[in-house]
N, C-alpha and C positions, 0 to 999 in steps of 0.2 A: 357779267362773267370778272372773274377777278384776273389778277396781273399775273404772267407766266412766273413773274419772280416769286410769287406765293406759292407755287408748286414745287417749284426750283429749292425753295428751303425745305420742304417736307423732304424732296428726294436725297437732296443732300444730307438731311438726317439719319438717312436710314430707311425710311419707312417705305412700304409698297404702297402705290396709289391704288384706291379703288376704282371698281369699273368706271362710275361715273365722272370723278376726278381724270382719268386716264383718257376718256374722252375731250373731257373741255381741254388738257392738254395738246390733245392731238388738232381742235379747233383753232386752237392759238398759235400753233407751231405754221399754220396755212395763211394766217392772217396779214395781210400787207404790213398793215400799222404794229405789227411787235418787230421789234429789233432784230437784226442777224445776230446780234451777241447774244441776245436772251435765247434765243433758239440751239445756238451754238453751245451755252450752259447747260441748257436743259436735255439735250442731247448727248452732252458727256456726262453729266449728273447720274442720266439713267443708264449708262453703259457702265459706269463706274460700281453702283448699287446692284446692276444686276437686274434686266427687266424679267419681269414675270409673265406667265401666261394669260393671267387677267388682264395686265398694261397690255400686250400683243394684241390680246383679242379685241379692246377696247378699242384699239388704234386701227384695227384692222376695220373693225364698224363703223365709225367715222369716217374713214377713208372709201371704205365700199359704199355709202349713203352720198360721196359726192363725186364717184364715179359716172361716166356718160352711161346710160344704160343703150344696149346693144338691141334690146328685143329679140331675145330668143327665149324666153319662156318655154315655147313650145316644147324645146328640147331639154331643158336644164335640170328634169327631175332624173333623166336615164343618162346625161352628160358625165365626161370626165375632163379632170386637168392633170396631165402628167409633166410635172417640170422641177426644178432645183431653183435652191437658193441661191446658188452660185456663190463665189468667194472660196472653194475649195483649194484652188491652186494647181490642180491637177493636169491642165489640159488634155482632157479627155475628148475622144470623139462625141459628137452630139447625140447620145445614146436617146436621150427625151424625146427628141424631135424623132428619131426613128422610130419609138417605141408608140410615138402619136398616130404615126403612119400606119403600122400593124395593127393597131387599136381600132382606128376611123376604118378599115380595108375589112375587120373583122365585126363591123356592124356597130360599134358604140359611139355616140356623138363622142365628139374631142374638142373642147374650147380650150385652145391652147392663146397661152396669157403669158406676153416676153416683150423681151427688149434687143437690142443691138449688142455685142459685145461690149462687155467695160472691162473685163481682168481676162478674159480670153479670146483667142485668136479668132474666134469663131461664135457667134451668141445665135440662138434660136432665129431670131429675125432677120441675121446676116443671110443664114442658110437657105431660109424660107424664099425669102426675096430671090436668090439667085436662082432657085426650084422654078422661079416664076410666080409664085404668090405674091399677090400685090400686097403691101401694107397698108395701104391708104383705101382697100375695100370699103365702098358705103356699106348700110348697115343693110339694105335690101338685098346687095351683093354676097353678105355675109350668111343672110338667111338662106338663100338661094343654094349655097355652097354646104349648109348644113344638110339640107333637102335631097342634093344630089352626089354630095360626097361624106357625111358624116364628119364633117371638120371644120374650123372656122380658125382664123389667128387675130386676137386682139393686139394690135401694135400697144405697149401700155404709154405710151407720150400721148396718143391720141385720145385714151378714156381715162385718163385722169391730170386735168385740166388745172387740179387744185394745186398739185406737188409744184408748181411753176415757183411758189413763193419760198418754197424749202430749200429748192433744189441748190443754189448756190451756197448755202451752209453745207448741205450733204456731199457736195463737190469738194467742198473745201476740206472738209474731213476724213472725207475718203482718200485725199492726195495725201493727208499727213498717216494713213493707214490704220486710222481709226473706223471701226464698224458701229453701227449704230443701229436703233430697232427696226430703220427703214431697210438694214440688210436682212429683215426678216420678213418684212411685210408683203413684198411682190407676188408672192403666191398666192398670199391670201386674202388680195383685193382685184380677183379677177371678175371683169364688170359683168360676164356672163352668169355669175353664181351657179355652176354646176355643182351637181348634190353629190359628186364623187370626187376624191383626189388621191393622187400616189406624190409625196412630197420629198425630195431629197433635201436634205441638209448638212451644212456646209462642218457640222461639230456633233459628236455626241451627246453633249449636254443640252441639245436643244431639241431632240427628239421628242422625248414625253413633253415639255412644255409646248413644243408646238401641237402636237397633237391635241392636247387639252384646250390651245387656243381654236384649233379648228374645231372641234367639237361644240367650244362655248360658244362658236358663231352660227352653228346649226346644220352643217354638212350632216348628211345622212348615212356615211361612210367613208372609212379611207385609210390609208397609211404614210407615215411619215420615217422617213430610214437615212441611215448615215450607214456609207461604209468604210472600212477601214482596209484597204487592199493591202495594202505592206506598211513596216515599221516607219511611222514620219511622214505617211501619206493619210490623205483622208477626200472621198467622194462625197459628193451630194445627190447620192443615189446609189440603186441597188448594183452591186456587180458581182460576177463567178470570181472573183480575185480576192481572198482575205475572209473576214467576217463583216456581216451586216448586222444592225441592230434597229429594230423597229417596233411602232408602238401605233395602235389603232385607235379610231377615233369612231362616234356613231356607233351604228351595229356591231363594228368591229372593235370596239373598247375594250375589250378583255384582251386584247391581243399587245403582249409586252415581251419580245423576246430576242433570239439571234436567228437569222434565215441564213440559209446556206445553198447554195447552188445544187448541192445532193438532194436537199428537200424537194426540189423540184424535177429532179430526175437529170441534171446538167452536172457537166463537171469543172471542177474547180481551173483557175487560168492564173497565168501571170500579170500583173499590173501593165507590162509593157503591150499588151495585145490590147488596151483599150485606148492608146494613144490618138490624139486628134491631131488636126494641122490647120493651115489656112482654110479661107473658104473655099477655093479650086479643090485642093486635095481632100476635103471632105464630101465634098460634090461627088468626085469619083469613087469613094469610098460608099457614099449612101446609095450610089447607083448598082454597084457591084452587090453590097448586101442586099437589097431589093430586088435584084435578078436572079438571087441563086448562086451568084459565082463562088463557090464556095475557096476555091484556089487564091481569089484575089482580094479574099478578110479573113483576119485573124479569126479561130473557131471561138477563142473567147470574148471577142468583141461580138460576133452572132449570139454565142448562148447567152451574154449579158442583155440583148436588146430582148430576147426572148424571155428572158427571167423577169426584167420587168414588166414585159410586155403582160404576161403570165400573171403577175401580181395585178395588173390594171382590171386586167379581165374579170378576176375576181372581187377585188374590189367594186366592180360596177355590176356585180349580181349575175354576172353571163357566165361562169365557171365555178363549179362545186367547189375547188381549192384551188391552190396554186400550181399545182403538177397539171390540172386538168386546164388550168389557163396557158401553162405552158404548151400543152399539146396542142390547143387549139391554136395559141399563136405562130406555134410551126406549122402547121398545116396551111394556116393561113398564107405565111411566106411563101415555103414550098409548093404551094397550088399555080403561083405566079400571082394571086391575088393583088398584094401589094405593089408589085411592077404594074400592072395594068392599073390599080388606082392612082397612081402616081402620075401615069399619062395622062388621065382622065383630068386628074388635078390641074396637069399644063394647058390642056385644049381649054379647061372651064376657065380658068383664068385671064387665056390670051382671047379667048371671046366676050369675057367681061370687062 
C-alpha cells in the first residue's frame, strides 16, 4: 500500500481519485501508523479540490466493510433509513426522527442510524434516548425490536470502531469550521444496509452527487433532498417551507426536480413553523404531534413530517406516489397508530 502522501500529491494537483485509489485513501485514514498531520492534509486537499460522487461512494464502501454487522439481513430488502447529513445550522425540530416513527407505524422496517447532537440542540440519539430507547441495545434486542416494532436504532459510535483513529483530526478540523468528506459519510454507512433511503443534505450542490454515490453503493431506491425554506437558510430535509431540490437513485434514478408541498396536496408554511429546541422541549412537541394535538403543533411542522413520511413510503415502494404516501402517513397519524406505536416502544425497551 502506497503512502498517504502519494495520494495527497495527486489530489493537490487537482486530479480526482479513481474508486480504487479512494478506497486505499480511506483505509490509510483509519490506520494508527499514519500521522495525524498527513490525515489532516489529505482531508483538506479533498475539500479544496471538491469531493466527487466516486470518491464519496468509495469511502462509504470502505467504511461499510469495517462496520459492525448487527445481523438484520432479514429486514434489509424492505427497510429504509430516513436521515440528514446535519450541518445546515437551521435549529429545526427532529423531523426525520418523527418521520421514522410514522413510517415504522405504517409497517415499513426502519433502520435509523445516528449520533448525539454535534451542531444542533437535540440530535436523533438524544431524543430517542429521552423517549426510552436504549442506545446500547444488543443485537438480539434490535432484531426483536424490528420484529415487534419495525424499528431499530444503530448508535453510530458503537458500529464504526475504525473511526477512532481519524476522530481527533475530524474534531480539530470541525472546531475550525472546516467541513470534510466525513460530513457526508454518516448516512451512507448505515451498518444495517437498508435497501431504501431518504437522505437530506446541507447543500444543494450535493444533491445529485450523493444520489450518484448511493446509486454506486447499490441501494435499491431512494431520494436525496435539500430544502431552501427562505433566503439565506438551508435544510437537510424536505419541508413545506420554500423550495425543495431532489434527485433519485436506483429505480428512482430518473428523478431530478424541485418538489413542492403542493405536489403532495399540502400547503406551504413559514420556516418559523419548523423550529426546534432543547431535548425536553422537543419531547413535548413530539408527543403533541404524535397524539394529534393540532393546537399544540404548528400546522407547517405537522405537514412537513407528513411530506417526508409520504416520500419515504413512496421510496420504500408501499405508496404509488408522493401524494398517496402523504395520505397513508396522515391516516396512520390520525388513527392514533403512531402514538400507540410509541407506547409500545417505551414498554418494549423498558422490558428489554
